[in-house]
C-alpha positions in Angstrom: 46.6 -74.7 -57.6 43.0 -75.9 -58.2 42.0 -78.9 -56.6 41.0 -81.8 -58.7 37.2 -82.4 -58.9 34.7 -84.6 -60.4 34.5 -82.8 -63.7 38.2 -83.4 -64.2 38.1 -86.8 -63.6 35.1 -87.3 -65.9 37.0 -85.5 -68.7 40.0 -87.8 -68.2 37.9 -91.0 -68.3 35.7 -89.9 -71.0 32.5 -90.5 -68.8 29.7 -88.3 -67.1 30.5 -86.4 -64.2 27.5 -87.9 -62.3 28.9 -91.5 -62.9 32.2 -90.3 -61.4 30.3 -89.0 -58.4 28.2 -92.2 -58.0 31.4 -94.3 -58.3 33.4 -92.4 -55.6 30.4 -92.7 -53.4 30.5 -96.6 -54.0 27.0 -96.2 -55.6 25.8 -100.1 -56.4 24.2 -98.8 -59.6 27.8 -98.4 -60.9 29.5 -101.8 -61.7 32.2 -103.0 -59.4 34.8 -102.8 -62.3 33.9 -99.3 -63.2 33.9 -98.0 -59.6 37.4 -99.5 -59.1 38.7 -98.0 -62.3 37.3 -94.5 -61.4 38.7 -94.6 -57.9 42.0 -95.7 -59.1 42.0 -92.8 -61.7 41.0 -90.3 -59.1 43.7 -91.4 -56.7 46.3 -91.3 -59.5 45.1 -87.6 -60.4 45.6 -86.4 -56.7 41.7 -86.3 -55.9 40.7 -85.7 -52.5 37.1 -85.5 -51.3 36.0 -82.0 -50.1 34.0 -82.5 -47.0 32.8 -78.8 -47.3 31.2 -79.5 -50.6 29.4 -82.7 -49.5 27.9 -80.7 -46.5 26.9 -77.9 -48.9 25.1 -80.3 -51.1 23.2 -81.8 -48.3 22.3 -78.3 -47.1 20.9 -77.2 -50.4 19.1 -80.2 -51.5 17.9 -81.8 -48.2 13.9 -81.0 -48.1 14.1 -80.5 -44.4 14.8 -77.0 -43.7 18.0 -76.1 -41.8 18.4 -73.2 -39.4 22.0 -72.6 -40.3 24.3 -73.3 -43.3 27.9 -74.1 -44.2 30.2 -71.7 -42.2 32.3 -69.1 -44.2 34.3 -66.4 -42.6 34.5 -62.8 -43.2 37.7 -61.5 -41.7 38.3 -57.7 -41.3 40.5 -55.4 -39.3 38.5 -53.4 -36.8 39.6 -51.3 -33.7 36.6 -50.4 -31.6 36.0 -46.6 -31.9 38.7 -46.0 -34.5 37.0 -43.9 -37.4 39.6 -45.1 -39.9 38.2 -48.6 -39.8 34.5 -48.0 -39.5 31.9 -50.3 -38.8 31.8 -53.7 -40.7 28.3 -54.7 -39.5 26.7 -53.3 -42.7 29.0 -55.2 -44.9 28.4 -58.3 -42.8 24.5 -58.0 -43.2 24.6 -57.6 -47.0 26.9 -60.6 -47.5 25.3 -62.5 -44.8 21.9 -62.4 -46.4 23.3 -63.4 -49.8 25.4 -66.3 -48.2 22.2 -67.7 -46.4 20.2 -67.9 -49.6 23.1 -70.1 -51.1 23.2 -72.5 -48.0 26.1 -70.8 -46.2 26.4 -68.9 -42.8 28.6 -65.9 -42.6 30.7 -65.2 -39.3 32.7 -62.1 -38.9 36.2 -62.3 -37.3 38.5 -59.5 -36.4 42.2 -59.6 -37.1 43.2 -57.9 -33.7 41.5 -60.4 -31.7 44.0 -62.9 -32.8 47.5 -61.5 -32.1 49.4 -64.5 -32.0 50.8 -66.0 -35.0 48.7 -68.6 -36.6 45.8 -68.3 -34.0 43.3 -67.0 -36.5 43.9 -69.8 -38.9 43.8 -72.4 -36.0 40.4 -71.1 -34.9 39.2 -71.1 -38.5 40.1 -74.7 -39.2 38.9 -75.9 -35.8 35.4 -74.4 -36.7 35.3 -76.3 -40.0 35.7 -73.1 -42.0 37.4 -73.6 -45.4 36.1 -70.5 -47.3 37.2 -67.0 -46.3 36.3 -63.7 -47.5 39.1 -61.2 -46.6 38.1 -57.6 -45.9 39.9 -54.2 -45.1 43.6 -54.8 -43.8 45.3 -51.6 -42.9 47.9 -52.4 -40.3 48.3 -56.3 -40.0 50.8 -58.5 -41.8 48.3 -61.1 -42.9 51.0 -63.8 -43.5 51.4 -64.1 -39.8 47.7 -64.9 -39.4 46.5 -67.1 -42.3 48.0 -69.4 -44.9 45.8 -68.6 -47.9 46.7 -71.9 -49.6 44.5 -73.7 -47.0 41.4 -72.0 -47.9 38.9 -71.1 -50.8 39.5 -67.2 -50.4 38.4 -63.9 -52.0 39.1 -60.4 -51.1 36.4 -57.8 -50.7 36.5 -54.1 -49.7 40.6 -54.2 -49.5 42.3 -51.6 -47.4 45.8 -50.5 -48.0 47.2 -53.9 -48.7 46.3 -56.2 -51.6 45.9 -59.8 -51.2 47.4 -62.0 -53.9 43.8 -63.4 -54.6 40.6 -62.7 -56.6 39.1 -59.3 -55.3 36.1 -57.3 -55.5 36.1 -53.5 -54.9 34.4 -50.3 -56.0 35.7 -48.3 -59.1 37.9 -45.7 -57.1 37.8 -43.3 -60.2 34.1 -43.3 -60.4 33.6 -42.8 -56.8 35.3 -39.3 -57.0 33.4 -38.5 -60.2 30.0 -39.4 -58.6 30.7 -37.3 -55.4 31.7 -34.4 -57.5 28.8 -34.7 -59.8 26.3 -34.9 -56.9 28.1 -31.9 -55.2 27.5 -29.9 -58.5 23.9 -31.0 -58.9 23.1 -30.0 -55.4 24.3 -26.4 -55.8 27.8 -26.5 -54.6 30.5 -24.7 -56.7 33.8 -24.7 -54.5 34.6 -28.5 -54.1 37.4 -29.2 -51.8 39.0 -32.7 -51.4 40.8 -33.9 -48.4 42.8 -37.1 -48.9 44.8 -39.2 -46.4 48.6 -39.2 -47.1 49.3 -43.1 -46.8 53.0 -44.0 -45.6 53.3 -46.1 -48.6 51.6 -44.8 -51.8 49.1 -47.3 -53.2 47.5 -47.6 -56.6 44.0 -46.3 -55.3 45.6 -43.0 -54.4 46.8 -42.4 -57.9 43.6 -43.4 -59.3 41.6 -40.9 -56.9 44.1 -38.1 -57.9 43.7 -38.7 -61.6 39.9 -38.5 -61.0 40.2 -35.2 -59.2 42.3 -33.9 -62.1 39.8 -35.0 -64.6 36.8 -33.4 -62.5 38.6 -30.1 -62.1 40.0 -29.9 -65.6 37.6 -31.8 -68.0 34.1 -32.6 -66.4 33.7 -29.3 -64.5 36.2 -26.9 -65.9 34.0 -23.8 -65.1 34.4 -24.3 -61.3 37.2 -22.8 -59.3 39.8 -25.8 -58.7 40.8 -25.9 -55.1 44.2 -27.9 -54.4 43.8 -31.1 -52.7 44.6 -31.2 -48.8 46.8 -34.2 -48.0 46.8 -35.1 -44.3 48.0 -37.6 -42.0 46.4 -38.7 -38.6 49.1 -36.6 -36.8 48.4 -33.4 -39.0 48.2 -30.0 -37.2 45.1 -28.0 -36.6 47.0 -25.1 -38.3 47.2 -26.9 -41.6 43.4 -27.6 -41.7 42.8 -23.7 -40.7 45.2 -22.5 -43.3 43.6 -24.7 -46.2 39.9 -23.7 -45.2 40.9 -20.2 -44.9 42.7 -19.8 -48.3 40.5 -21.9 -50.4 37.0 -21.5 -48.7 35.4 -24.7 -49.8 31.6 -24.8 -49.7 31.7 -28.5 -49.6 34.5 -30.9 -48.6 34.8 -34.4 -49.9 36.7 -36.6 -47.3 38.4 -39.7 -47.5 36.4 -40.9 -44.5 34.3 -39.4 -41.7 37.3 -38.5 -39.7 37.6 -35.3 -41.7 33.9 -34.4 -40.6 34.7 -34.8 -36.9 37.9 -32.9 -37.4 36.4 -29.9 -39.0 33.5 -29.9 -36.4 36.2 -30.1 -33.5 37.9 -27.0 -35.1 34.7 -25.1 -35.0 33.4 -25.2 -38.5 29.7 -25.2 -39.1 29.4 -28.1 -41.2 26.0 -28.8 -43.0 24.8 -25.2 -42.4 27.7 -23.6 -43.9 29.9 -26.2 -45.4 28.7 -29.4 -46.9 30.5 -32.9 -46.4 30.9 -36.1 -48.4 32.6 -39.4 -47.3 34.3 -41.4 -50.0 33.9 -44.4 -47.4 30.7 -44.3 -45.6 30.0 -47.0 -43.1 26.8 -48.3 -41.8 27.3 -46.4 -38.4 27.8 -43.1 -40.3 24.2 -41.9 -39.9 23.2 -38.8 -41.9 26.7 -38.6 -43.9 26.2 -38.3 -47.6 28.5 -40.2 -49.8 29.7 -43.7 -51.0 29.0 -46.8 -49.0 31.9 -48.8 -48.3 30.2 -51.7 -49.6 27.0 -51.5 -51.7 24.6 -54.4 -52.3 25.8 -55.3 -55.7 29.3 -55.7 -54.4 28.4 -57.7 -51.4 26.3 -60.0 -53.5 29.0 -60.3 -56.1 31.6 -61.4 -53.5 29.3 -64.3 -52.1 28.5 -65.4 -55.8 32.2 -65.5 -56.7 33.3 -67.4 -53.6 30.4 -69.8 -54.1 31.8 -70.4 -57.7 35.2 -71.0 -56.2 33.9 -73.3 -53.8 32.0 -75.5 -56.5 35.2 -75.6 -58.5 37.5 -76.5 -55.5 39.5 -73.6 -56.0 41.8 -73.5 -52.9 44.9 -71.3 -52.4 46.4 -68.6 -54.7 45.4 -68.1 -58.3 47.8 -68.2 -61.1 46.5 -65.0 -62.3 45.0 -62.5 -59.9 41.6 -61.2 -61.2 40.0 -57.9 -59.9 36.3 -57.2 -60.3 35.4 -53.4 -60.2 31.9 -52.5 -59.1 30.1 -49.2 -60.0 29.7 -47.2 -56.8 26.4 -46.0 -55.5 25.3 -42.9 -53.7 23.7 -42.4 -50.4 22.0 -38.9 -49.6 22.6 -37.4 -46.2 22.0 -34.4 -44.1 25.7 -33.6 -44.1 25.3 -32.3 -47.6 21.8 -30.7 -48.3 20.6 -29.9 -51.7 20.9 -26.2 -52.0 18.8 -26.2 -55.2 15.7 -27.0 -53.3 14.1 -23.9 -51.5 13.8 -24.5 -47.8 10.4 -25.3 -46.5 8.5 -22.6 -44.7 
């Protein structure tokens, strides 16, 4: 449920929002009778002052420059050295820059660092953090860690699980289409796609499979269609070898960089003989062509949306969940050289 704010009280009383604000602050420019009336109405409507908003106003309008800002949390799941999760530092940098321009300071928290039930929430509240951006979640049951009704919250770069809140993510269909188009533009004709087989099928998988079918049958029908390789993190080396030998792709679009590492470990000469593209390219994936997990537009939109929710006192779960789908961007990399350009002598 949305929190009662000054505009709600102003609409009920039939007066301006600035008058309500001043009356609730005890401003002597507002008559004693009017102050008492507005304060009584606010109490009857269930209004509660939001200390975070007060601090934000001070931080944004104070002429004295401040070194920090109102804290907001970016919570992600990350296991050091795990390819599946990747490196959230790039996401944090993009959103952190936008947040600082609006008077906030972005702090990154990792789910696995708080294994005890409720530990993460206690830390956030003890640090005065009331606004949270929830990032990729792959293994953790978030309900053990955080009660979303206590925070202004938004989901960005969601993983397997979807939070019941407003979210921002890239267009999964267009991600496949863009990778396919770039591969064709760069001179590749036998395009293979390796997709992780999730334990529980999710909507993203269905969207990606629809995009692959569209690319193979409608957008690029003259190319030889290669069946998708579905794998798990326990798949045998034999399965990869058989797929590569049977279909001989000249470029592989991988769900993430793990496929790149796997094929190299199996002895395939990537880049020189076979190109590689990552659907989920993280900041640490140097030289890898593909789609950044969070592009600049997506990061800035996430902060803008959270800022609006803070201004509107929108705590907790929404009545209707809204998803904002952002167009993906492309990053060139040495893993898929452009074969249409003659090599330099």
